[in-house]
C-alpha positions, 0 to 999 in steps of 0.5 A, a space after each residue: 500500500 505504501 507504493 501506490 501512495 507513493 506514485 500519487 506524488 510523482 503522477 501528480 507532478 507529471 500532469 503538472 509538468 505537462 501543464 507548465 509545458 502546454 502553457 509555456 508553449 502557449 504563451 511562446 506561440 502567442 508572443 511569436 504570433 504578436 511579435 512576427 508582424 512587428 518584426 516583418 513591419 520594421 524590416 520589410 523583405 527584400 524585393 524580389 525580381 528582375 531588374 531593368 527594363 521590362 519587356 511586355 509579353 505577347 499576351 500583355 502587348 494584346 492586353 494593352 490593345 484591346 483594354 486600352 492598357 496592362 498592368 505590369 510589374 517592372 523591377 517588382 513594382 506594378 506599372 499601368 501602362 496606357 495606350 492613347 493612340 500610337 502613345 504610350 505612356 506608363 505610371 506607378 500602378 500604386 495610388 500616391 494615396 493609401 496605396 492601392 492599385 490603380 486601374 484605366 477608365 478609358 470611358 472616362 479617360 481617366 486613371 481611376 483608384 477604385 479605393 477613394 475614388 482618386 482619379 488621375 490624368 492619363 498623359 501626365 499621371 497628375 492629380 485631377 480629384 479625391 483624396 491622393 495628395 501628389 502624381 503618379 510616379 511616371 515611367 518609360 514606355 517605349 515602342 521598339 522597332 520590332 513592334 515590341 514594348 519596352 517599360 523602364 524603370 528609370 522614371 522620365 
């Protein structure tokens, strides 16, 4: 009978130890779930992707012909390329107000940010209406002799 009494404290200790480990792991998980987004915000990941001029693919070029605009990645940034007749214009597709992705409304001839109804001029990127504080940064878009279109990260 003494053996049964001797096992009870050992059993309670192992349960207590298990509960302490479970509580500690839960607390650690909670702290990591709070700290990770803060650390990621303070130290953003490096941008990946090719640098330098970007040549539009056939699909992107055909989409540009059909819709009069296309959004392409240039050095890790979204760039909207517009076609007005024979002229090409390229701007950052990131709104200067909240960073939403802009789109082109061909019927109204404006670059539109759907988040807060910001509107930009499709020729020079200046703000026409809405809350954006600055015009869209301009990129250089050129048609090549072979008919291809190249968008350069060098701002025009």
